[in-house]
PAMARBA-81565 format. One line per 4 residues: number of its first residue (from 1); their letters; for each residue x, y, z of N, C-alpha, C. Coordinates in steps of 0.2 Angstrom, whole numbers, plus 5000, padded with zeros to 4 digits. Example, Ala and Ser with C-alpha at 12.3 -4.5 7.8 and 13.67 -1.06 7.14 Angstrom:
residues 2
1	as	5066 4972 5039 5062 4978 5039 5066 4984 5039 ~ 5064 4989 5035 5068 4995 5036 5064 5000 5039
***
This chain:
residues 287
1	xxxx	5511 4410 5706 5517 4409 5702 5516 4412 5695 ~ 5521 4416 5693 5520 4420 5687 5514 4425 5687 ~ 5510 4425 5682 5505 4429 5681 5498 4425 5683 ~ 5498 4421 5687 5492 4417 5688 5486 4421 5690
5	xxxx	5488 4426 5694 5483 4431 5697 5480 4435 5691 ~ 5484 4437 5687 5482 4441 5681 5477 4437 5677 ~ 5479 4431 5675 5475 4427 5671 5468 4425 5674 ~ 5467 4426 5680 5461 4424 5683 5456 4430 5681
9	xxxx	5458 4436 5679 5453 4441 5677 5450 4439 5670 ~ 5444 4440 5669 5440 4439 5663 5437 4445 5661 ~ 5438 4447 5654 5435 4453 5652 5427 4454 5653 ~ 5425 4459 5656 5418 4460 5657 5416 4467 5655
13	xxxx	5412 4468 5650 5411 4475 5647 5407 4479 5653 ~ 5403 4476 5657 5400 4480 5662 5405 4483 5667 ~ 5409 4479 5669 5415 4481 5674 5419 4486 5671 ~ 5421 4486 5664 5425 4491 5661 5421 4497 5661
17	xxxx	5415 4497 5659 5411 4503 5658 5410 4506 5665 ~ 5409 4502 5670 5409 4505 5677 5415 4509 5679 ~ 5421 4506 5677 5427 4509 5679 5428 4515 5675 ~ 5426 4515 5669 5427 4521 5664 5423 4527 5667
21	xxxx	5417 4525 5670 5413 4530 5673 5416 4533 5679 ~ 5420 4529 5683 5423 4532 5689 5429 4536 5687 ~ 5432 4534 5682 5438 4538 5680 5437 4540 5672 ~ 5433 4545 5671 5432 4546 5664 5438 4548 5660
25	xxxx	5438 4547 5653 5443 4549 5649 5442 4556 5647 ~ 5446 4561 5650 5445 4568 5649 5447 4570 5642 ~ 5442 4574 5639 5444 4577 5633 5446 4585 5635 ~ 5451 4587 5632 5454 4594 5633 5452 4597 5627
29	xxxx	5449 4603 5627 5447 4607 5622 5451 4613 5620 ~ 5451 4615 5614 5455 4621 5612 5452 4627 5615 ~ 5456 4632 5618 5453 4638 5621 5450 4643 5616 ~ 5452 4642 5610 5450 4647 5604 5443 4644 5601
33	xxxx	5444 4638 5598 5438 4635 5594 5434 4629 5597 ~ 5436 4627 5603 5433 4622 5607 5434 4615 5604 ~ 5438 4614 5599 5439 4608 5596 5443 4603 5601 ~ 5442 4597 5600 5446 4592 5604 5453 4592 5602
37	xxxx	5457 4593 5607 5465 4593 5606 5468 4586 5606 ~ 5472 4585 5602 5476 4578 5602 5481 4579 5608 ~ 5481 4574 5612 5485 4574 5618 5491 4570 5618 ~ 5496 4572 5619 5503 4568 5619 5505 4568 5626
41	xxxx	5508 4562 5627 5511 4561 5634 5517 4566 5635 ~ 5517 4569 5641 5523 4573 5643 5523 4580 5639 ~ 5518 4582 5635 5518 4588 5631 5513 4593 5635 ~ 5516 4599 5636 5512 4604 5639 5509 4609 5634
45	xxxx	5512 4609 5628 5509 4614 5623 5506 4610 5617 ~ 5500 4611 5615 5497 4607 5610 5494 4612 5605 ~ 5496 4611 5599 5493 4615 5593 5487 4612 5590 ~ 5481 4616 5590 5475 4614 5588 5475 4612 5580
49	xxxx	5473 4607 5578 5473 4604 5571 5468 4608 5567 ~ 5463 4612 5570 5458 4615 5566 5460 4623 5566 ~ 5461 4626 5571 5462 4633 5571 5470 4635 5571 ~ 5474 4631 5573 5481 4632 5573 5483 4636 5580
53	xxxx	5479 4637 5585 5480 4640 5591 5485 4635 5595 ~ 5489 4638 5599 5494 4635 5603 5491 4635 5610 ~ 5489 4629 5613 5486 4628 5620 5491 4626 5625 ~ 5491 4629 5631 5494 4626 5637 5490 4621 5640
57	xxxx	5492 4615 5641 5487 4610 5644 5490 4608 5651 ~ 5485 4609 5655 5486 4607 5662 5483 4600 5663 ~ 5487 4595 5664 5485 4588 5664 5484 4585 5671 ~ 5486 4590 5676 5486 4587 5683 5480 4584 5686
61	xxxx	5474 4587 5683 5468 4584 5685 5464 4580 5680 ~ 5468 4578 5675 5465 4574 5670 5467 4567 5670 ~ 5463 4562 5668 5466 4555 5668 5465 4553 5661 ~ 5470 4552 5657 5471 4550 5650 5472 4543 5649
65	xxxx	5469 4540 5644 5469 4533 5643 5473 4531 5636 ~ 5479 4527 5637 5483 4526 5632 5484 4518 5631 ~ 5487 4516 5626 5489 4509 5625 5496 4510 5622 ~ 5500 4505 5624 5507 4504 5621 5506 4501 5614
69	xxxx	5509 4503 5609 5509 4500 5602 5513 4493 5602 ~ 5509 4488 5600 5512 4482 5600 5516 4481 5593 ~ 5523 4479 5594 5527 4478 5588 5530 4471 5587 ~ 5528 4467 5592 5531 4460 5592 5525 4455 5591
73	xxxx	5526 4451 5587 5521 4446 5586 5522 4439 5590 ~ 5518 4434 5589 5519 4428 5594 5525 4425 5592 ~ 5527 4424 5586 5533 4421 5584 5540 4424 5587 ~ 5540 4431 5586 5545 4435 5589 5546 4434 5596
77	xxxx	5540 4434 5600 5539 4434 5607 5542 4427 5609 ~ 5540 4422 5605 5543 4415 5607 5550 4414 5606 ~ 5553 4418 5601 5560 4418 5600 5564 4422 5606 ~ 5561 4427 5608 5564 4431 5614 5564 4427 5620
81	xxxx	5558 4423 5621 5558 4419 5627 5563 4413 5627 ~ 5564 4410 5621 5569 4405 5621 5577 4408 5622 ~ 5578 4414 5619 5584 4417 5620 5585 4418 5628 ~ 5580 4420 5631 5581 4421 5638 5582 4415 5642
85	xxxx	5579 4410 5640 5579 4403 5643 5586 4400 5642 ~ 5590 4402 5636 5596 4400 5635 5602 4404 5637 ~ 5600 4409 5641 5605 4414 5644 5608 4411 5650 ~ 5612 4416 5654 5616 4414 5660 5612 4413 5666
89	xxxx	5606 4416 5666 5602 4416 5672 5598 4410 5674 ~ 5597 4406 5668 5593 4400 5669 5597 4393 5669 ~ 5594 4388 5671 5598 4381 5671 5600 4379 5664 ~ 5605 4375 5663 5607 4373 5657 5602 4370 5652
93	xxxx	5602 4372 5646 5597 4369 5641 5590 4370 5643 ~ 5588 4375 5647 5581 4376 5648 5577 4377 5642 ~ 5580 4381 5637 5576 4382 5631 5574 4376 5627 ~ 5578 4370 5628 5577 4364 5624 5573 4359 5628
97	xxxx	5574 4359 5635 5570 4354 5639 5563 4356 5642 ~ 5562 4363 5642 5556 4365 5644 5550 4364 5639 ~ 5544 4362 5641 5538 4361 5637 5534 4368 5637 ~ 5535 4372 5632 5531 4378 5632 5525 4378 5628
101	xxxx	5520 4381 5632 5513 4381 5629 5512 4387 5625 ~ 5507 4387 5620 5506 4393 5616 5504 4399 5621 ~ 5506 4405 5620 5505 4410 5624 5498 4413 5623 ~ 5496 4417 5628 5490 4421 5628 5492 4428 5627
105	xxxx	5488 4432 5624 5490 4439 5623 5485 4443 5627 ~ 5487 4448 5630 5483 4452 5634 5486 4459 5635 ~ 5481 4464 5636 5483 4471 5637 5482 4472 5645 ~ 5488 4473 5648 5488 4474 5655 5488 4481 5657
109	xxxx	5483 4483 5662 5483 4490 5664 5488 4492 5669 ~ 5491 4498 5668 5496 4501 5673 5494 4508 5673 ~ 5495 4511 5679 5495 4518 5681 5502 4521 5679 ~ 5502 4526 5675 5508 4530 5674 5507 4537 5676
113	xxxx	5512 4539 5681 5511 4545 5684 5518 4549 5682 ~ 5517 4555 5680 5523 4560 5679 5523 4564 5685 ~ 5528 4564 5689 5528 4568 5695 5534 4573 5695 ~ 5534 4578 5698 5539 4583 5699 5543 4581 5706
117	xxxx	5549 4579 5705 5554 4578 5711 5559 4583 5711 ~ 5558 4588 5715 5564 4593 5716 5566 4596 5709 ~ 5561 4597 5705 5562 4601 5698 5564 4596 5693 ~ 5564 4589 5695 5566 4584 5690 5560 4580 5688
121	xxxx	5558 4578 5682 5552 4574 5681 5554 4567 5682 ~ 5550 4563 5685 5550 4556 5686 5544 4553 5684 ~ 5545 4547 5681 5539 4543 5679 5538 4537 5683 ~ 5533 4536 5686 5531 4531 5691 5526 4526 5688
125	xxxx	5527 4520 5688 5523 4515 5684 5520 4510 5690 ~ 5514 4510 5691 5511 4506 5696 5505 4501 5693 ~ 5504 4495 5695 5499 4491 5692 5492 4493 5693 ~ 5488 4493 5689 5481 4494 5689 5476 4488 5690
129	xxxx	5480 4482 5691 5476 4476 5692 5481 4472 5696 ~ 5479 4466 5698 5483 4461 5702 5489 4459 5698 ~ 5495 4460 5701 5501 4458 5697 5506 4455 5702 ~ 5509 4449 5700 5514 4446 5704 5521 4447 5701
133	xxxx	5522 4448 5695 5528 4449 5692 5530 4457 5692 ~ 5532 4459 5698 5533 4466 5699 5538 4470 5695 ~ 5543 4466 5692 5548 4469 5688 5545 4473 5682 ~ 5539 4471 5680 5536 4475 5675 5535 4482 5676
137	xxxx	5535 4484 5683 5535 4491 5684 5541 4495 5683 ~ 5546 4491 5681 5553 4494 5679 5553 4496 5672 ~ 5548 4494 5668 5548 4496 5661 5549 4503 5660 ~ 5552 4504 5654 5553 4511 5652 5548 4512 5646
141	xxxx	5543 4516 5646 5539 4517 5641 5540 4524 5637 ~ 5543 4524 5631 5544 4530 5627 5537 4533 5625 ~ 5537 4539 5626 5530 4543 5624 5528 4541 5616 ~ 5534 4540 5612 5532 4538 5605 5529 4532 5604
145	xxxx	5529 4527 5609 5526 4521 5609 5518 4521 5611 ~ 5516 4527 5613 5509 4527 5616 5504 4530 5610 ~ 5498 4527 5611 5493 4529 5606 5487 4529 5610 ~ 5482 4533 5608 5475 4533 5612 5472 4526 5612
149	xxxx	5470 4525 5618 5466 4518 5619 5460 4518 5614 ~ 5460 4512 5611 5454 4511 5606 5450 4505 5609 ~ 5444 4506 5609 5439 4501 5613 5439 4495 5609 ~ 5442 4495 5603 5442 4488 5599 5447 4484 5603
153	xxxx	5451 4486 5607 5456 4482 5611 5452 4479 5617 ~ 5446 4481 5619 5443 4478 5625 5443 4471 5626 ~ 5443 4467 5620 5443 4460 5621 5449 4457 5624 ~ 5455 4460 5623 5461 4458 5626 5463 4462 5632
157	xxxx	5459 4467 5634 5461 4471 5640 5459 4468 5646 ~ 5464 4468 5651 5462 4466 5658 5459 4472 5661 ~ 5453 4470 5665 5449 4475 5668 5453 4479 5674 ~ 5454 4485 5674 5458 4489 5680 5453 4488 5686
161	xxxx	5457 4486 5692 5453 4485 5698 5456 4490 5703 ~ 5462 4493 5702 5465 4497 5707 5463 4505 5705 ~ 5459 4508 5709 5457 4515 5708 5463 4520 5708 ~ 5463 4525 5704 5468 4530 5704 5469 4533 5711
165	xxxx	5464 4534 5715 5465 4537 5722 5469 4532 5726 ~ 5468 4526 5725 5473 4521 5729 5480 4522 5728 ~ 5481 4523 5721 5488 4524 5719 5491 4530 5722 ~ 5487 4536 5721 5489 4542 5724 5491 4542 5731
169	xxxx	5486 4538 5735 5487 4537 5742 5494 4533 5744 ~ 5495 4528 5739 5501 4524 5740 5507 4528 5739 ~ 5507 4533 5734 5513 4537 5732 5514 4542 5738 ~ 5509 4544 5741 5509 4549 5746 5512 4546 5753
173	xxxx	5510 4540 5754 5512 4536 5760 5519 4533 5760 ~ 5520 4530 5754 5526 4526 5753 5532 4530 5750 ~ 5531 4534 5745 5536 4538 5742 5536 4545 5743 ~ 5531 4548 5748 5531 4555 5750 5530 4559 5744
177	xxxx	5526 4557 5739 5524 4561 5733 5517 4564 5734 ~ 5517 4570 5735 5511 4574 5736 5507 4574 5730 ~ 5500 4576 5731 5496 4576 5725 5498 4582 5721 ~ 5500 4587 5724 5502 4593 5720 5509 4592 5715
181	xxxx	5512 4586 5717 5518 4585 5713 5516 4580 5707 ~ 5510 4578 5706 5508 4574 5701 5506 4578 5695 ~ 5510 4578 5690 5509 4583 5684 5504 4580 5679 ~ 5504 4573 5678 5500 4570 5673 5499 4563 5676
185	xxxx	5492 4560 5675 5490 4554 5677 5487 4550 5671 ~ 5490 4544 5669 5487 4541 5663 5486 4533 5665 ~ 5481 4530 5662 5480 4523 5662 5483 4521 5656 ~ 5488 4516 5656 5491 4514 5650 5490 4506 5650
189	xxxx	5488 4504 5645 5487 4496 5644 5494 4494 5640 ~ 5497 4489 5643 5503 4486 5640 5502 4480 5636 ~ 5504 4479 5630 5503 4473 5627 5508 4467 5629 ~ 5506 4462 5631 5510 4456 5634 5508 4450 5631
193	xxxx	5513 4445 5630 5512 4438 5629 5514 4435 5635 ~ 5509 4431 5638 5510 4427 5644 5511 4420 5642 ~ 5517 4417 5644 5519 4410 5642 5519 4406 5649 ~ 5516 4400 5648 5517 4395 5653 5521 4389 5650
197	xxxx	5526 4387 5655 5530 4381 5653 5531 4377 5659 ~ 5533 4370 5657 5534 4365 5662 5541 4363 5662 ~ 5544 4362 5668 5551 4360 5668 5552 4356 5674 ~ 5554 4349 5673 5555 4345 5679 5549 4344 5684
201	xxxx	5543 4344 5680 5537 4343 5684 5534 4349 5687 ~ 5537 4355 5686 5534 4361 5689 5532 4366 5683 ~ 5527 4370 5685 5524 4374 5680 5527 4381 5682 ~ 5529 4385 5677 5532 4392 5677 5528 4396 5672
205	xxxx	5529 4403 5674 5526 4408 5669 5531 4413 5668 ~ 5531 4415 5662 5535 4421 5660 5531 4425 5655 ~ 5533 4432 5655 5529 4437 5651 5534 4440 5647 ~ 5532 4441 5640 5536 4445 5635 5532 4451 5633
209	xxxx	5536 4457 5634 5533 4463 5632 5532 4463 5625 ~ 5526 4464 5622 5525 4464 5615 5527 4471 5612 ~ 5530 4475 5615 5533 4481 5612 5540 4481 5612 ~ 5544 4478 5617 5551 4478 5617 5554 4471 5617
213	xxxx	5551 4466 5617 5553 4459 5618 5557 4458 5624 ~ 5556 4462 5629 5559 4461 5636 5555 4455 5639 ~ 5559 4451 5643 5556 4445 5646 5556 4446 5654 ~ 5550 4445 5657 5550 4446 5664 5548 4439 5667
217	xxxx	5551 4437 5673 5549 4431 5676 5551 4432 5683 ~ 5547 4431 5688 5549 4431 5695 5551 4425 5698 ~ 5549 4419 5696 5551 4412 5698 5552 4408 5692 ~ 5558 4406 5691 5561 4402 5686 5566 4397 5688
221	xxxx	5568 4392 5684 5573 4387 5686 5580 4391 5685 ~ 5583 4393 5690 5589 4397 5690 5595 4392 5690 ~ 5601 4395 5689 5607 4391 5689 5608 4389 5697 ~ 5611 4383 5698 5612 4382 5705 5619 4385 5707
225	xxxx	5619 4389 5712 5625 4393 5714 5630 4389 5718 ~ 5628 4383 5722 5632 4380 5726 5638 4377 5723 ~ 5638 4374 5717 5644 4371 5714 5649 4377 5712 ~ 5647 4383 5710 5651 4388 5708 5654 4391 5715
229	xxxx	5650 4392 5720 5653 4394 5726 5658 4389 5729 ~ 5657 4383 5728 5662 4378 5731 5668 4378 5727 ~ 5668 4378 5721 5674 4378 5717 5678 4384 5718 ~ 5675 4390 5719 5678 4396 5720 5681 4396 5727
233	xxxx	5678 4394 5732 5681 4393 5739 5687 4389 5739 ~ 5686 4383 5736 5692 4378 5736 5698 4382 5732 ~ 5697 4385 5726 5702 4388 5722 5705 4394 5726 ~ 5702 4398 5730 5704 4403 5734 5709 4400 5740
237	xxxx	5706 4395 5743 5710 4392 5748 5717 4389 5746 ~ 5717 4385 5740 5723 4383 5737 5728 4388 5735 ~ 5725 4393 5732 5730 4399 5730 5733 4402 5736 ~ 5729 4403 5741 5731 4406 5747 5737 4402 5750
241	xxxx	5736 4395 5750 5742 4391 5753 5748 4392 5748 ~ 5747 4392 5742 5752 4392 5737 5756 4399 5738 ~ 5752 4404 5739 5756 4411 5740 5760 4411 5746 ~ 5760 4406 5751 5764 4406 5757 5771 4403 5755
245	xxxx	5772 4400 5749 5778 4396 5748 5784 4401 5748 ~ 5784 4407 5745 5789 4411 5745 5791 4413 5752 ~ 5786 4415 5756 5787 4417 5763 5790 4411 5767 ~ 5788 4405 5766 5791 4399 5770 5798 4398 5768
249	xxxx	5799 4399 5761 5806 4398 5758 5811 4404 5761 ~ 5808 4410 5762 5812 4415 5765 5814 4414 5772 ~ 5809 4412 5776 5811 4411 5783 5815 4405 5785 ~ 5814 4400 5781 5818 4393 5782 5825 4393 5779
253	xxxx	5826 4398 5775 5833 4398 5772 5837 4405 5773 ~ 5834 4408 5778 5837 4415 5780 5837 4420 5774 ~ 5833 4419 5770 5832 4424 5764 5835 4421 5758 ~ 5839 4416 5758 5843 4414 5752 5838 4410 5747
257	xxxx	5833 4407 5750 5829 4403 5745 5822 4407 5743 ~ 5822 4414 5744 5816 4418 5742 5815 4417 5735 ~ 5820 4418 5730 5819 4417 5723 5816 4410 5721 ~ 5819 4405 5724 5817 4398 5722 5809 4398 5725
261	xxxx	5808 4401 5730 5801 4401 5733 5796 4404 5728 ~ 5798 4410 5725 5794 4413 5720 5793 4408 5714 ~ 5798 4405 5711 5798 4401 5706 5793 4395 5707 ~ 5794 4392 5713 5790 4387 5716 5782 4389 5716
265	xxxx	5781 4395 5718 5774 4397 5718 5771 4398 5711 ~ 5775 4400 5706 5773 4401 5699 5771 4394 5696 ~ 5776 4389 5698 5774 4382 5695 5768 4379 5698 ~ 5767 4380 5705 5761 4377 5708 5755 4381 5706
269	xxxx	5755 4387 5705 5749 4391 5703 5747 4388 5696 ~ 5752 4387 5691 5750 4385 5685 5747 4378 5685 ~ 5750 4373 5689 5748 4367 5690 5741 4367 5693 ~ 5739 4371 5698 5733 4371 5701 5727 4374 5696
273	xxxx	5729 4378 5691 5725 4381 5687 5721 4376 5682 ~ 5725 4371 5680 5723 4366 5676 5717 4362 5678 ~ 5717 4359 5684 5711 4356 5687 5706 4360 5689 ~ 5707 4366 5691 5702 4371 5694 5698 4373 5688
277	xxxx	5701 4375 5682 5697 4377 5676 5694 4371 5673 ~ 5697 4365 5673 5693 4359 5671 5687 4358 5675 ~ 5687 4358 5681 5681 4357 5685 5676 4362 5684 ~ 5678 4368 5684 5674 4374 5682 5670 4373 5676
281	xxxx	5674 4371 5670 5671 4370 5664 5666 4364 5664 ~ 5667 4359 5668 5663 4353 5669 5656 4355 5672 ~ 5657 4359 5677 5651 4362 5681 5647 4366 5677 ~ 5650 4370 5673 5646 4375 5668 5642 4371 5663
285	xxx	5645 4365 5661 5642 4361 5656 5636 4357 5658 ~ 5636 4356 5665 5631 4352 5668 5626 4355 5672 ~ 5627 4361 5674 5622 4365 5679 5618 4370 5674
***
C-alpha cells in the first residue's frame, strides 16, 4: 500500500558505491583544453568555462547523475496534502478526519531517458528502485530544476536497484525503443515527502513531490460512486417519463392538446428538479 516497498530500503554506503561502480558518473572533457565540461540536460552544445571552446556533446553512451532541486518544505508539503484531501476525489472531510503522521523525506531514484521518436524528442521516466505509486512516472521534470547530484544527499537517497540495462531492455521489448534511439540516459533523484495517514481503521500512504507540491496516491479513501449513479439514473428515468407528456397529449386529443402537453411537461420538469437537486446536495454533503 502506498510506498511501503520504497520505505523498506535503507541507505547503505557500500551498496551505493557498488552501484556507482557499475554505472559510473561519466565526466565529459573539453576537446581543446581537457577541462571537465558542465553538463546540462538536453543540451548538445556546451561552452567550456576555461577556454571558451564550444563542444558538441554526444551523451548517448554516458550515464549522468542529477537531483531535482527541492523547493517545498515540510509545512508546504503538509498543506498540499490537506488541499488534496479536501478535493473532489476523496471522501468528505478526509483532511479533517484523517490522522496524519509526520512525513519522511527521501530522494527517490528514477531513470530519465531522452529518446528520438520519429524525429521528435520524448522523455521517458522509469523507476530505478521498487515503486508502487506508478503515477510518479508521469511527472514532468524541467531541465531547469536539475542540478548535479551531490553526495551530501546520500543520507536521504534511496539506493538504486534497477540497472540501466534492465530499463533499456524493457524499453526495447515494451515500447519498441531501440538502443540507438536513446540520446541521453540519466539517473535522477526526486525529492519526495512520504506521508502515512489513518482513516476509519486503515492506513494509507501519499507522496508529495518536494519540487512541485504535486500529490500522488494509488490507494486512498475515494468518494462513493453508487449514490451519485443512483440519483442520476432515477433523475434520467423520471425526466424521460415527463418528456412523454406532450406525445401522450397529442395522440389522445388528436393533436389539439399538444400545447397543453408541453406546458404540463415544463411544470412537471420544474417540480422534479426541486427534490432531485435537494437529494443530490444532501448526498454531496454526506459522502
